[in-house]
Every structure is written in C-alpha cells, then in structure tokens.
Backbone as CSV, one residue per row, in Angstrom:
resi,resn,N_x,N_y,N_z,CA_x,CA_y,CA_z,C_x,C_y,C_z
1,MET,79.695,114.894,105.103,80.209,113.838,105.293,79.125,113.358,104.629
2,LYS,79.145,113.223,102.930,77.656,112.180,102.878,77.525,110.579,103.357
3,LYS,76.361,109.809,103.699,76.300,108.354,103.799,77.234,108.097,102.588
4,ASN,77.992,106.949,102.857,77.741,106.401,101.523,77.053,104.387,101.591
5,MET,77.261,104.167,103.062,76.659,102.467,103.239,74.986,102.416,103.652
6,GLY,75.011,100.821,103.509,72.789,101.283,102.898,72.862,100.717,104.205
7,ASN,71.824,99.917,104.812,71.362,99.065,105.941,72.326,97.538,105.913
8,LEU,71.913,97.333,104.311,72.472,95.738,104.544,74.195,95.789,104.677
9,ASP,74.666,96.716,104.172,75.895,96.857,104.675,76.281,97.008,106.024
10,ARG,75.774,98.191,106.670,75.749,98.248,107.675,76.039,97.130,108.336
11,ALA,74.472,96.075,108.869,74.675,95.218,109.917,75.316,94.000,108.941
12,LEU,76.138,93.942,107.733,76.924,92.813,107.504,78.643,93.087,108.074
13,ARG,78.918,94.225,108.514,79.675,94.676,109.259,79.619,94.766,110.814
14,VAL,78.090,94.509,111.061,78.840,94.498,113.037,78.737,92.943,112.731
15,LEU,77.833,91.968,112.331,77.738,90.716,112.460,79.196,90.238,112.411
16,ALA,80.175,90.763,111.390,81.503,90.658,111.098,82.735,91.028,112.535
17,ALA,82.160,92.354,113.030,82.971,93.317,114.100,82.471,92.218,115.386
18,ILE,81.598,91.703,115.004,80.721,90.623,116.219,82.317,89.183,115.877
19,LEU,81.880,88.557,115.400,82.424,87.696,114.813,83.713,87.828,114.907
20,PHE,83.942,88.178,115.017,85.658,88.764,115.308,85.832,88.415,116.090
21,GLY,85.020,89.566,117.666,85.294,89.265,118.703,85.829,88.341,119.085
22,VAL,84.375,87.925,119.276,84.184,86.376,119.644,85.128,85.160,119.857
23,LEU,85.532,85.035,118.011,86.760,84.593,118.069,88.172,85.240,118.705
24,TYR,88.309,86.627,118.538,89.280,86.874,119.385,89.374,86.333,121.004
25,PHE,88.064,86.970,121.327,88.052,86.913,123.013,87.912,85.294,123.734
26,THR,87.430,84.043,123.125,87.252,82.772,122.880,88.832,82.248,122.936
27,GLN,90.168,82.890,122.383,90.777,82.927,121.814,91.207,81.434,120.280
28,MET,89.945,81.965,120.320,90.350,80.475,118.424,91.103,81.347,118.078
29,VAL,91.585,82.687,117.853,91.839,83.467,117.071,93.361,84.235,117.318
30,THR,94.681,83.373,117.801,95.388,85.143,118.552,96.280,85.753,117.803
31,GLY,97.651,85.968,118.604,98.221,86.584,117.826,98.076,87.782,117.180
32,THR,98.927,87.321,116.379,98.621,88.656,115.171,98.081,89.347,114.586
33,LEU,97.489,87.532,114.300,95.308,87.641,113.136,94.462,87.849,114.302
34,GLY,94.680,88.251,115.402,93.868,88.210,116.630,93.954,89.537,116.500
35,ILE,94.588,90.028,116.510,94.910,91.846,116.950,94.742,92.658,115.248
36,VAL,94.598,92.449,114.046,94.139,92.537,112.936,92.302,92.152,112.646
37,LEU,92.594,91.025,113.315,91.250,90.652,112.944,89.682,91.889,114.247
38,VAL,90.339,91.622,115.610,89.806,93.086,116.178,89.983,94.560,116.107
39,VAL,90.568,95.007,115.142,91.392,96.488,115.080,90.040,96.450,113.799
40,LEU,90.248,95.020,113.025,89.411,95.884,111.437,87.604,95.847,111.984
41,GLY,87.122,94.697,113.370,86.518,94.785,113.419,86.010,95.668,114.699
42,ALA,86.770,97.089,114.711,86.928,98.334,115.666,86.238,99.152,114.030
43,ILE,86.814,98.541,113.132,86.465,100.500,112.520,85.515,100.221,111.585
44,PHE,85.190,98.263,111.177,83.735,98.062,110.516,82.564,98.591,111.716
45,LEU,82.624,98.906,112.992,81.217,98.823,114.142,82.009,100.235,113.695
46,ALA,82.794,101.382,113.382,82.886,102.756,114.064,82.264,103.009,112.740
47,THR,82.200,102.539,111.506,81.478,102.647,110.211,80.771,102.281,109.992
48,SER,79.983,102.088,110.887,78.624,100.982,110.786,78.210,102.574,111.467
49,MET,78.566,102.791,112.411,77.490,103.788,113.599,77.450,105.364,112.636
50,ILE,78.795,105.430,111.895,78.483,106.551,111.126,78.254,106.634,109.512
51,SER,77.893,105.452,109.183,76.700,105.101,107.813,78.028,105.439,106.660
52,PHE,79.412,105.752,106.993,80.574,106.223,105.831,81.661,105.338,105.506
53,CYS,82.217,105.030,105.374,82.840,103.853,104.494,84.167,104.887,103.697
54,PRO,85.069,105.814,104.336,86.141,106.688,103.667,86.880,105.635,102.117
55,LEU,87.297,104.768,102.701,87.424,103.684,101.696,86.396,103.715,99.864
56,TYR,85.018,103.274,100.390,84.358,103.420,99.173,83.580,104.590,98.484
57,THR,84.881,106.551,98.834,85.218,107.600,97.891,86.156,107.329,97.579
58,ILE,86.961,106.203,98.277,88.077,105.895,97.259,88.257,104.989,95.735
59,VAL,87.213,104.301,95.944,87.013,103.286,94.785,85.575,103.912,94.077
60,GLY,84.882,104.969,94.877,83.534,105.751,94.322,82.885,104.160,93.942
61,MET,82.442,103.936,95.564,81.656,102.796,95.669,80.558,103.617,96.862
62,ASN,78.647,103.005,96.803,78.100,103.389,97.122,77.430,102.394,97.315
63,THR,76.793,101.988,98.536,75.822,100.978,99.131,74.632,101.891,99.003
64,CYS,74.147,102.798,99.718,73.224,103.404,99.667,72.080,103.727,99.509
65,ASP,71.059,103.055,99.477,70.311,103.103,98.300,69.235,104.731,99.242
66,ASN,68.974,105.309,97.401,68.982,106.520,97.062,67.277,106.794,97.118
67,LYS,66.690,106.587,98.102,65.788,106.870,97.675,65.013,108.214,97.000
68,GLY,64.323,108.227,96.123,63.475,109.864,95.970,64.545,110.722,95.037
69,LYS,65.894,109.180,94.487,66.944,110.213,93.127,66.222,108.955,92.408
70,ASN,65.964,109.294,91.350,65.612,108.905,90.511,64.557,107.254,90.655
71,SER,63.810,107.239,91.669,62.411,107.009,91.631,61.732,106.848,90.271
72,HIS,61.839,108.052,89.670,61.225,107.464,88.012,61.419,106.439,87.544
73,LYS,62.244,106.142,87.210,63.017,105.103,86.557,62.380,103.811,86.531
74,HIS,61.982,103.238,87.825,62.039,101.968,88.655,59.851,101.815,88.665
75,LYS,59.173,102.155,87.520,57.949,102.027,87.444,57.601,100.439,86.955
C-alpha cells in the first residue's frame, strides 16, 4: 500500500476527527448525524495513521509530497 496522503492532509483529518468527537461527546450533535460524524472521525483517524486513503486511489488523487521525484523541475 503506497502512501497517498501528505502531512497537511493528515493533520486536517486529525483535527476534523477531534472536532467531530467533541461535537458528539458534548452532545452538541446527537442522533444519526452524531453517529455519522463519529464514524467519519474514526475513518479520518485510521487513514491519517496509515497515510493512505482508499478513496484517493479510486479518484486518482495524491496529496503526498514526492520529495526527490521531479525535483529538478523546481530549480
């Protein structure tokens, strides 16, 4: 499994997961929407930890910085 998530993407997902958790556990968001946010937050945390998002491969997206690749183009 090749990494396809950059550091900024990973950090934003962790922050979103924390926000979703806070909203749910402080009961600011409840019911079905609250459960959806908690599940989405768990997915965000999991994908951030492994630096891989399966959805990105489906849509051909990659936010991982490729240091060393094509570095000669940025001179």
